[in-house]
C-alpha angles and dihedrals in degrees: 000000000000127000097039118186135209132167148174121247129195147103118282095021105154097100096045114134094199094097090054091048099044094044090052088053092050089052091051091047092047090241094148096158091056121100131193123193142167130235133193102234128161128189094273095054094041098088093053095049093050091049094057096051111120133201089277089074117099099176152311140242115217131203133173132350094016105061094096096024091064096059101081088051095059133086091223144340130217123250091253091058092043089053091068101020090236130114121195096164132054120186121192110215129215091259092054098256119142113223122188125211138170113231092170090080098053090036089059089051095044093049091051091046089054089059092048098260103133102147135007131192093221140351143196127223119202108209138015110234132109094293090053091059089053087049089054091048092053091046091055085067098050112017115087098186142030127330118208118209118202110208142168103226141029089244091060089045092056089047093054093048088051092052089048092055093046094049095039096248119134102230127191116191128216134182121262093242088071095048094119084072088065090066094074091062116111087235124030120182114192112199099167129115124271113292098018097103098036093102090058094063092089091057100058107130124241092253109031126182123216125326122197108190107183092204118104102174123077093027134222100022116212090257093052091047093051091046091054090048089058094050100257127143112254131194124185142200092272088062090057096042091052098047095045091044091054088057093047091051091051091051097045097042100032089228127109098244105205091182093113093129095046091050090048092050091048092050089048091053092049092051092045090054091057096059 
């Protein structure tokens, strides 16, 4: 079928880089008749949007607040998506079924692997939101020991321990007031909103390990900049976006994309243009 469509849905969606990344992949793959758009869709509007999708649709990318709201509207979800009860990818099959997946988890693993991080003995997670649960799921694949989650409330601590039990990851929780201690872990994954970790920049150790800060705008964060100054390895939100988007393109098009470099370059140009 020619003229296939895909899109990213969410609210707010204006600053999403997904169209830039997916369109770059389509160019590399020669898919000139494919389009990728973005739509401002909240939970209330989601069922109506899904209902009107025709056979020209190949798939969807989903961001907040739709990653859980989409699940009842699907015909099935993968084990990976079920493990964190979150879907960021929908693929429409040839027989019309809508299948949900989560490419954030393997995207995290793939991005770390690209930087040579295959296994770690322990890790720290800053934050306890939806991205933190995906981080735990990724760590279940590469971390052989304990993960310490630094959180702001007892309720969040309970949630992270429950996610750990579900995902098979031994999780210890600590108060956010002690978050500077996290920076001595061999792998630190920061999943908090912009500005949250700024005060930690002064506490980066002299020989840091690897920092994965999932933010991509503004970039670098003060924490990431301080980490780089001290010689530590740093990954950012663009690394995650590119790696999870490569997996989405492969699922939606049925073709192994291979345009990771082109997608990253397109994302870097788009971010540079915003500054």
